C-alpha positions as CSV (number, residue, x, y, z in Angstrom):
1,M,-11.8,46.0,-21.1
2,K,-14.3,48.0,-19.2
3,E,-14.5,47.2,-15.1
4,I,-18.1,46.3,-15.7
5,T,-17.4,43.9,-18.2
6,F,-14.3,42.1,-16.6
7,I,-16.8,41.8,-13.7
8,N,-19.6,40.4,-15.4
9,R,-17.3,37.9,-17.5
10,N,-16.0,36.3,-14.0
11,K,-18.6,37.3,-11.4
12,K,-19.9,33.8,-11.1
13,R,-17.0,31.9,-10.8
14,W,-15.8,34.4,-8.2
15,E,-18.7,33.6,-6.4
16,K,-18.7,30.5,-6.7
17,F,-15.3,29.5,-5.5
18,E,-16.1,32.0,-2.6
19,A,-19.1,29.7,-1.8
20,Q,-17.2,26.8,-2.1
21,L,-14.2,28.3,0.6
22,Q,-16.7,28.2,3.3
23,K,-17.2,24.7,2.8
24,V,-13.3,24.1,2.6
25,S,-13.4,20.5,3.7
26,Y,-14.6,19.5,0.3
27,I,-11.9,21.2,-1.5
28,N,-8.8,19.6,-2.1
29,P,-5.2,21.3,-1.9
30,D,-4.6,20.6,-6.0
31,D,-7.9,22.8,-6.3
32,L,-7.4,25.1,-4.0
33,A,-3.9,25.9,-6.0
34,D,-5.6,26.2,-9.4
35,Q,-8.2,28.4,-7.8
36,F,-5.5,30.8,-6.7
37,I,-3.6,30.7,-9.7
38,Q,-6.9,31.6,-11.5
39,L,-7.7,34.5,-8.8
40,T,-4.0,35.8,-8.9
41,D,-4.6,36.5,-12.6
42,D,-7.3,38.1,-11.8
43,L,-6.2,39.9,-9.2
44,A,-2.9,41.2,-11.2
45,F,-5.0,41.9,-14.0
46,A,-7.4,44.1,-11.7
47,R,-4.3,45.6,-10.2
48,T,-3.3,46.9,-13.8
49,Y,-6.3,48.3,-15.0
50,Y,-8.8,49.1,-12.0
51,P,-6.1,50.5,-9.3
52,K,-8.0,51.0,-5.8
53,S,-11.3,49.8,-7.4
54,K,-13.6,47.9,-5.2
55,T,-12.8,44.5,-7.9
56,Q,-9.1,44.6,-6.8
57,A,-9.9,44.8,-3.0
58,Y,-12.6,42.2,-3.4
59,L,-10.0,39.6,-5.5
60,N,-7.3,40.9,-2.9
61,A,-9.2,39.9,-0.2
62,L,-10.4,36.6,-1.6
63,S,-6.5,35.3,-2.7
64,Q,-5.4,36.1,0.7
65,K,-8.0,33.5,1.9
66,T,-7.2,31.4,-0.5
67,H,-3.5,31.3,0.1
68,Q,-3.8,30.4,3.6
69,E,-6.2,27.9,3.2
70,I,-3.2,26.2,0.7
71,Y,-0.8,26.3,3.3
72,R,-2.8,25.1,6.1
73,N,-3.9,21.8,4.0
74,K,0.0,21.8,2.7
75,R,0.3,18.7,4.5
76,E,-1.4,16.2,3.0
77,K,-3.4,13.5,4.8
78,G,-2.9,9.8,4.6
79,S,-6.2,9.0,3.2
80,R,-5.3,11.0,0.3
81,I,-5.5,8.0,-2.1
82,P,-8.8,6.8,-1.4
83,S,-9.9,10.6,-1.3
84,F,-8.4,10.7,-4.9
85,F,-10.5,8.2,-6.5
86,A,-13.9,8.8,-4.4
87,F,-14.2,12.8,-5.0
88,E,-11.1,14.7,-6.2
89,L,-10.9,12.3,-9.9
90,P,-14.8,12.1,-10.0
91,L,-15.0,16.2,-9.9
92,V,-12.8,15.8,-13.0
93,L,-14.2,13.3,-15.1
94,K,-17.5,15.2,-14.8
95,S,-16.5,18.5,-16.5
96,A,-14.5,16.1,-18.9
97,R,-17.7,14.2,-20.1
98,P,-17.9,16.2,-23.4
99,Y,-14.5,15.4,-24.2
100,F,-15.4,11.8,-23.7
101,L,-18.1,11.6,-26.0
102,I,-15.8,13.4,-28.8
103,S,-13.3,11.0,-28.3
104,L,-15.7,7.8,-28.5
105,L,-17.6,9.2,-31.6
106,V,-14.2,9.7,-33.1
107,F,-13.4,5.9,-31.6
108,M,-16.5,4.6,-33.5
109,A,-16.2,6.1,-36.7
110,A,-13.0,5.2,-37.3
111,W,-14.1,1.7,-36.3
112,A,-16.9,1.5,-39.0
113,L,-14.3,3.0,-41.4
114,G,-11.6,0.7,-40.6
115,A,-14.0,-2.2,-41.1
116,A,-15.5,-1.2,-44.2
117,S,-12.2,-0.9,-45.8
118,A,-10.5,-4.0,-44.6
119,L,-13.9,-5.9,-46.1
120,T,-13.9,-3.9,-49.3
121,D,-9.9,-3.8,-50.1
122,D,-8.1,-7.2,-48.8
123,S,-4.6,-5.3,-48.9
124,F,-5.9,-2.8,-46.7
125,L,-5.4,-5.3,-43.5
126,R,-1.9,-5.7,-44.4
127,V,-1.4,-2.2,-44.8
128,I,-3.1,-1.7,-41.2
129,L,-1.7,-4.9,-39.4
130,G,1.2,-5.8,-40.8
131,D,2.1,-8.6,-42.6
132,D,3.6,-10.9,-40.1
133,Y,0.9,-10.2,-37.7
134,V,-2.0,-11.3,-40.5
135,N,0.2,-14.5,-41.5
136,M,0.3,-15.3,-38.0
137,T,-3.4,-15.7,-37.5
138,L,-3.9,-17.3,-40.6
139,D,-2.2,-20.1,-39.5
140,N,-3.4,-19.9,-36.0
141,I,-6.9,-20.0,-38.0
142,E,-5.8,-23.0,-40.2
143,K,-4.7,-25.0,-36.7
144,G,-8.2,-24.3,-35.2
145,D,-6.9,-22.0,-32.5
146,P,-7.9,-18.5,-34.0
147,M,-6.8,-16.8,-31.1
148,A,-3.5,-18.4,-30.1
149,V,-1.9,-15.4,-30.0
150,Y,-3.3,-14.6,-26.4
151,S,-1.8,-18.3,-25.0
152,Q,1.6,-18.1,-27.0
153,I,3.2,-16.8,-23.9
154,G,3.3,-17.5,-19.7
155,E,0.2,-15.4,-17.7
156,M,2.6,-13.2,-16.0
157,P,4.7,-12.3,-18.5
158,M,2.1,-11.3,-20.8
159,F,0.1,-9.7,-18.2
160,I,3.5,-7.5,-17.2
161,G,4.1,-6.5,-21.2
162,I,0.6,-6.1,-21.9
163,T,-0.1,-3.6,-19.0
164,L,2.7,-1.5,-19.9
165,N,2.2,-1.7,-23.5
166,N,-1.1,-0.3,-22.4
167,V,-0.2,2.6,-20.3
168,Y,2.3,3.6,-22.7
169,V,0.1,3.8,-25.7
170,S,-2.8,5.3,-23.9
171,F,-0.1,8.6,-22.1
172,Y,1.2,8.0,-26.4
173,V,-2.4,9.2,-27.0
174,F,-2.8,11.7,-24.7
175,L,0.8,13.7,-25.0
176,W,-0.8,14.3,-28.6
177,G,-3.2,16.6,-27.1
178,L,0.5,19.1,-27.1
179,L,-0.6,19.0,-30.9
180,T,-4.0,20.7,-30.0
181,P,-6.9,18.4,-29.5
182,V,-6.6,17.0,-32.9
183,G,-3.4,15.6,-32.4
184,A,-5.1,13.4,-29.7
185,L,-8.0,12.8,-31.9
186,L,-5.8,11.5,-35.0
187,Q,-4.1,9.1,-32.3
188,I,-8.2,8.0,-31.4
189,F,-8.9,7.9,-35.2
190,R,-5.8,5.7,-35.9
191,N,-6.4,3.3,-33.2
192,G,-10.4,2.9,-34.1
193,V,-9.6,1.9,-37.5
194,M,-6.9,-0.9,-36.5
195,V,-9.7,-2.1,-34.1
196,G,-12.4,-2.4,-36.6
197,A,-10.0,-3.8,-39.6
198,F,-8.6,-6.3,-37.5
199,Q,-12.6,-7.3,-36.3
200,A,-14.0,-7.0,-40.4
201,F,-10.8,-9.6,-40.8
202,F,-12.2,-12.3,-37.9
203,Y,-16.0,-11.7,-40.1
204,H,-15.0,-12.1,-43.4
205,K,-13.2,-15.9,-42.0
206,N,-17.1,-16.0,-40.4
207,L,-15.0,-16.1,-37.1
208,L,-16.6,-12.5,-35.5
209,G,-18.4,-14.3,-32.5
210,V,-15.2,-16.2,-31.4
211,S,-12.9,-12.9,-31.7
212,T,-15.4,-10.6,-30.0
213,Y,-16.1,-13.0,-27.0
214,A,-11.8,-13.1,-26.9
215,I,-11.0,-9.2,-27.7
216,M,-14.0,-8.0,-25.3
217,I,-13.1,-10.0,-22.3
218,H,-10.0,-7.4,-22.1
219,G,-10.9,-4.9,-24.5
220,T,-13.9,-3.8,-22.9
221,L,-11.7,-1.7,-20.2
222,E,-8.6,-1.8,-22.6
223,L,-10.4,0.2,-25.4
224,S,-12.8,2.3,-23.1
225,A,-9.7,3.5,-21.2
226,I,-7.8,4.3,-24.4
227,V,-11.2,6.4,-25.4
228,L,-11.1,7.9,-22.4
229,A,-7.1,8.5,-22.8
230,G,-8.6,10.5,-26.0
231,G,-10.5,12.7,-24.2
232,A,-7.9,13.7,-21.6
233,G,-5.3,14.4,-24.3
234,I,-8.5,16.7,-26.0
235,I,-8.2,18.0,-22.7
236,L,-4.7,18.9,-22.7
237,G,-5.1,20.5,-26.1
238,K,-7.9,22.8,-25.9
239,Y,-6.6,24.6,-22.8
240,L,-3.2,24.9,-24.8
241,L,-5.3,26.3,-27.9
242,F,-8.2,28.2,-26.5
243,P,-6.8,29.6,-22.7
244,G,-9.9,32.1,-22.6
245,T,-8.9,35.2,-20.7
246,Y,-6.3,33.4,-18.6
247,P,-2.3,33.2,-19.6
248,R,-2.0,30.3,-21.8
249,K,0.4,29.5,-19.8
250,D,-1.2,29.2,-16.5
251,S,-4.2,27.7,-18.5
252,F,-1.9,25.3,-20.1
253,I,-0.9,24.2,-16.3
254,Y,-4.1,24.0,-15.9
255,G,-5.2,21.8,-18.1
256,V,-2.1,19.6,-17.8
257,K,-3.2,18.9,-14.2
258,K,-6.4,18.1,-15.4
259,G,-5.7,15.7,-17.8
260,V,-2.9,14.0,-15.6
261,K,-5.5,13.1,-13.1
262,I,-7.6,11.3,-15.5
263,M,-4.7,9.3,-16.8
264,I,-3.5,8.4,-13.3
265,G,-7.4,7.5,-12.9
266,L,-7.1,4.9,-15.8
267,V,-4.0,3.2,-14.8
268,P,-5.6,0.7,-12.4
269,V,-8.1,0.2,-15.1
270,F,-5.0,-0.6,-17.5
271,I,-3.8,-3.1,-14.8
272,V,-7.1,-5.0,-14.8
273,A,-7.1,-5.2,-18.2
274,G,-3.8,-6.4,-18.5
275,F,-5.2,-9.2,-15.7
276,L,-7.8,-10.4,-17.6
277,E,-5.7,-10.6,-20.8
278,G,-2.9,-12.4,-19.7
279,F,-4.8,-14.9,-17.3
280,V,-8.3,-15.1,-18.4
281,T,-8.5,-14.5,-22.2
282,R,-6.5,-17.6,-23.1
283,Y,-9.5,-19.8,-21.7
284,Y,-12.3,-17.9,-23.3
285,N,-13.2,-20.9,-25.5
286,S,-13.2,-23.2,-22.0
287,M,-15.3,-21.1,-20.0
288,E,-19.1,-20.9,-20.4
289,T,-20.7,-18.7,-22.8
290,G,-22.4,-16.8,-19.7
291,T,-18.8,-16.3,-18.0
292,N,-17.7,-14.7,-20.9
293,I,-20.7,-12.4,-21.2
294,L,-20.5,-11.7,-17.3
295,I,-17.2,-10.5,-17.7
296,I,-17.7,-8.3,-20.4
297,A,-20.9,-7.0,-19.0
298,L,-19.5,-6.3,-15.6
299,S,-16.4,-4.3,-17.5
300,L,-19.0,-2.4,-19.1
301,A,-21.0,-1.6,-16.3
302,F,-18.0,-0.3,-14.2
303,I,-16.9,1.7,-16.8
304,V,-19.9,3.4,-17.2
305,W,-20.7,3.7,-13.4
306,Y,-17.7,5.3,-12.5
307,F,-16.6,7.4,-15.0
308,F,-20.0,8.8,-16.0
309,I,-22.7,8.0,-13.2
310,Y,-20.9,8.1,-10.1
311,P,-18.8,12.0,-11.0
312,I,-23.0,13.1,-11.0
313,K,-23.5,11.8,-7.6
314,V,-20.1,13.6,-6.7
315,Y,-20.8,16.6,-7.9
316,N,-24.8,16.7,-7.0
317,K,-23.9,15.9,-3.0
318,Y,-20.8,18.1,-2.6
319,I,-20.8,21.1,-5.0
320,S,-24.4,21.5,-5.8
321,K,-25.2,22.0,-2.3
322,T,-22.1,24.2,-1.5
323,Q,-23.8,26.2,-4.0
324,E,-27.1,26.1,-2.7
325,E,-25.9,27.0,1.1
């Protein structure tokens, strides 16, 4: 690669980071470490192919400055957790929006396919959900309580069990990204088909409204988080499959860090979803319709605000401001 090509390909990123480094209080240690990895890769490349050039001198100076900042900020402050959710995670979420959208589109397409398949083929539902679950639900419908599955065990055991299961499912979807983005998308597709078939079953029994109220009290957060976990899995596979100008190992490590941050951010969402499923969903039939709708609306508003709107505000407040200055 000619030196001018190397410079043109990476110049904007170097200048952007150099400007951010002037406002180092806005950059957390992990981000500095990520940048340092990229800079040292560039520096190694420049030393190999453009020794004693101005490019190599520039990258060497910038790497040294970054190294100093890493060690100056090595001791983390007690406010790391609030800082993570208020600043660090939102910036990752902003860059991940295209992958979240892909995950959502695949999930909705699978949902529609699952619903259509269940409505046209009675055996499809049993293949997807299993005979035991279908037979149990049919018995509950005959007893007049179609959503009895949500009240079969105590609140606390159900809360703990559901929360742990949801966290497991989300990380399972995420780790399938190790098989390239297609792996994560396959798991999102599978979950979408199951939900679509489940809803079609209740539609066939003229209970779609009842099932939707019961499911979406907790499902708004739960299903949204699974879709977002799918986006994190796509990121994991993307950085593994398409390393760009960086060594595949370094690119993969960078993708893992981004994906894990998203997954950590989803854990509180699953905890709240588990609480709703364990303590609230079982009372869906005795609550006012307005209360059910309010819980669903507040859950959806939170997902849209924190995972899509707030990250833009954080980016505009800190990063864009830094670039302008």
